[in-house]
N, C-alpha and C positions, 0 to 999 in steps of 0.2 A: 789526666784519665780520672773518670768518675770514681767515688769511693767502692761502688759495687763491683766494677771493671777490676780493679787493682785486688779487691778480696778474692774474688774468682781466681785471678791469677796466682796469687800467695797459695791457694789452696791446691790449685793444680801442680805447682811447684812442689810443695810439702808432699803430695799424694805419689809425685812422681818418683820419689827416692827410692822405693822397693824395685820399681822398674828398672830404673837405673842401675842399682845392684845387680839385678838379673843379667841386664845387658852387658855390665863390664865382666861377669864371669863367663857369658858366652863368648865375649871377644880376647878372654885373655888379659885383661886389663890389671887385676888384681895382683899379677905378678911384675907389674912395671913399676918403674920408680916414682915417687910420690908426684914430681913436677909433671910428669907425662900425663899422671892418672888425673891430674887436677885440669889440665889442658883437655883432656879428651872427655872427661865428665862435662866439662861446659859446652864441648860440642855436642855431646848425647842430651844433654839438658834441654840446650835449644832446638836439636832437633825434635824430641820427644814433645816439647810444649808446640811447636810448629804443627805437627801432627795432630794434637788433641784440639788446637784452635782452629784447625783445617776441618776436623770432623765436626767440630760444634758449630760452623758457619755453614757448612755445607747442609748439617741437619735443619738448621734454620730456615735457608732457602728452601730445602725442599718441603718444610712443614708450610711454608707461606703460599704454595701453589698447589699443593695437596686436597682435592674436594672430595668428600664423601658423597654417594648419590643422595643418601638421606638429606643432605643440607639443601638440596635442591628440589624436594617434593615435599607437596602438602596433600592431604586428603580432600578428595573431590565429594560433591554431595551425588555424583553418578556412580551407581552399581550398575554391573553390568551393562548391557545395550542400552543407547538413548532411545528414550519413548518407548522401551518395552520393560514391561514389570518385572523386576529382579527376580530370580530363581533362588534356590539355595545354594547352588553352587557359584551364582555369580560372583565375579572380582571386584574388590574395592579398586577403584580408580584414582590416580593421583596425578596432581597437576606439577608438571616441569615448569620452574620458575625461570622466566626469560631473564629477570636482572637479579642478579646478588642472589641471597639464600633466603632461608624459608622466616627469617627474622626481619627482612628488609620490608620498608612501607609498601615498595612497589610489588613484592610477592604476597601479602597479606591483602592488600586491595584488588588484585588480579585474582586471587583466589574467593574472595567475597563477591566480585562481581559476576565470575562466571558460575558460581554455586548459585547465585540470585538468577541468572539467565536461565540455567537449564531447569531449576525448580519452577520458575514462572513458566517456561515454556510447555514442561510437562504437565503443570497444573491447567492451564488455560486448554491446551490442547485435549486433556481428558474430558473438561466441561464441555467442549464443542463434541466429542465422541457421545456423552452422554445425552445431549441435544440433538442427537441424529445428524449433525454435520462432519465433516471432515475435519482430521486432527489441526489442520492450519487455518481454517476460516478465521479464527481470532485475530489474523494478521491483516485482516480487511477492515478493522473495526476504525481506526484512526483516520485512513486515508492518507494524503500528502500533508503528514503532520510536521514534517522538517523544512519544508521549502521557504527559504528566505531569512532562515536563522542559520549563520556558518556554524555555530556551536553545535545545534541540533542536527545538523547535516553532517557533521563530523562524526557525531554519536552513531549517526544512523549507517554511513557508509564504512567506517573505520572501525567501530566498536560492535555493530550489527544490532544495535538495540533498535528492536522492533516496533515500538509505539513510544508515546509520550511519557507514559507511565514508567518505563523501563529505562528511557533517558534520564528522567528525574532521577532514579534510584543510582545510574551512574554518576552521576553529578554530584550527589551527596555521599558516595563512596570516595570519589576523587577529593572532595573538600575535608572530609574527614582524616584521610592520609596525608594531606598536604601536598598533592601532586597535579601535574599538569595532564590535559590532554594532547594527545597528538591532534594537530590542526590541519594538516596535508598530507595526502598519500598519493604518490607517483605509481601506477601499474607498468610493470615492464618498462622500465625507462631504459634509454640508451646508454651505450657505455659511456659516453661524454657527460650524459646528466648523472650516471651513476656516481663517478668519480667527482664531479664537482659537487654534489650534495652530501656526499659521505666524507670527503677530505682524505681518503685513505690512498695508499701506493697499491700498487697490484700485489695480490696476495694469493691468488688461485694459480697453483702449478700441477696441474693431473698429468699423469704419466701421457696421455695422448698428446700433450702440448699446446692443447688449446685454452688459453689462460682468459678466454671471454667469460665475464660475470653474470651467471644466469639468475640476474635480481628478478623477483616476482615482484616486489615493492619495496619502496623506500620512503621514508617520512622525512617532516620537515627539520628535525634534528639529527638527521644521518644515521639513524637506527634503519637497521634493513632486513629483510628475508632474502635468502637464496632459495631457488629450488631447481635442481638438476640432475644429472646423471654423471658418475663417475666409474670410468672404465679402467680396469687394471691392466697389467703388462698381459695375462693371460686371458683377456677380452673377456672377463665376467663383468655386468653392469650393476651398479648399485644405484637407486635413488637417494638422494640427499637433500637436506635442508640444513642451511646455516644461517643464524639469527645473532644480530648485531645488537644489544639492547643497552640504551644510556639511561643513567640514574634520573630520577625527579620527575619521571614520566609514567603514566599507567599504559602498561604493556597492552598492545591490541589483540594479541593471540595467546593463547596456550596451548602446549601439546598436552596430552593425557597419556599416561603409561598405566600398566598394571604388573602385578607380580614382580616388585623391585627386589625381593629376595631371591630371585632367579638371575640375577647380574652378577657377573665375576667384575671385581673393580681393581685396578692397579694405576700406576702413574708410569709416565715415559717422558722422555725429552726428544721432540723430532728433530728431523735434520735443519730445522731453521733455529733450533736451540729453544724451541719453547715448551716450556715444562706445563704437561697436560695431564688431566686425570680421565681416566677411561674406565666405563660401566659397557659391558657386553654381555647380551642375553644370546647364548649360542647352542646349537645343537651338535656342534663340532665334537668329537669326529664321526658322529652318528646323523646324517642330514635326512634320513628318513622317519625321524623321530615323529610318532603321532600322538596327541591327544583327544581323547574321545574321537577317534578317527579323522580328526582335522589335522593337517600338517602345522607342526610348531613353525614358528617362523624367528628370524634372528633380527637383532635391532643393537645398532652400537650409538653410545652416546659418549660425546667428548668435549670436556670443559675447558675453558680459560677465561680467567678473572685479569682484566686492566684495572687501570686507574678510573674508576666511574663507568665501567663499561664491561660488559659480560658477551662472550661469544661462545656458541654452543652448538656444535655439530650434531647433527642427527642422520643416521645411516640405517635405511628399511623403515618399517619390517619389510624384510625380505625372505623369500624362500630359499634363495641362495645361502650355503652354509660359510659362516663367518668365524674363521680362527683369530687367535690374538696376533698372528704375523700379518692377517688380512688387516686388522683393525690399525694397527701400525703403519702399515702400508697406507692405508687410507688417511692416516692423521699426517703422514709426509704430503698430502696434495695440498696442504693450506700453512700459509703463514700467519698464524692466529693473532701473533702480535702486530703485524701489519694490519690486520683486519680491525684492531682496535682505535687504529689512526694515532695522531700525535696528542 
């Protein structure tokens, strides 16, 4: 046993003396014969230490999978609506990191790439408007600039690079953070293609019993994006997106949210034994809530971290009212560990 662990056990043993005396008084052991006291004290000490160790290691396991929403959010250059000058009441938007936490190279590179994308698009669009053109006329400048170059073609089709200048910036960001680019994207693969490329076992188990994986796109490394509808037992339907992102690759998409302080956060273990972190923005129990005469919407985020892989489930935004019970019911539709693969 390592010295640190032995010291911890000795300290726990010493600290337990007062508790043992209290327990002996409660059980009437102080009136027993000395030999009986010693035997029972040994039993009590063993039980007490076992309880302390159990609490210690349960707490350690709990801390290992607890994820705060703030660990997954990075501020965006976008304030308010995209393509619309921000107003005084416009809210800051945040990127939800696809892989890892805010200090990961994948998260930082993604933030920089998409900030550049939106800032560049807004600047060039405004220039076109100033010249009496339409907002997106600048897209026609370079024409077919990516044909014949697999890397440029991937940047255009997978990462939405709109011209050579933007593509070169994305490459510079990739190199600076030491990441790779996705090189292949299959849209709406068959179930056979999905399982062959992802290497995962079945992990979708909705109440409807339909275990078809609604894969929107899958990449060469097995990262994927699912988009579909979950129907609860009371026949309410919720749109969802589930992403599986692997380390070492520049993410190809990034969800933006606002008002992170409006989310309630907690942890749960679903029916598959997955330790999950949940964040819920909900109007429950007031589904008629309005903000500036616009109905509020509910959104649920569920996070699971595996070894070199992140899985995120997003439900909504929806006008349906989501309660905590609803959130945990939806969490039971997926085996998140199975979605990580081996």
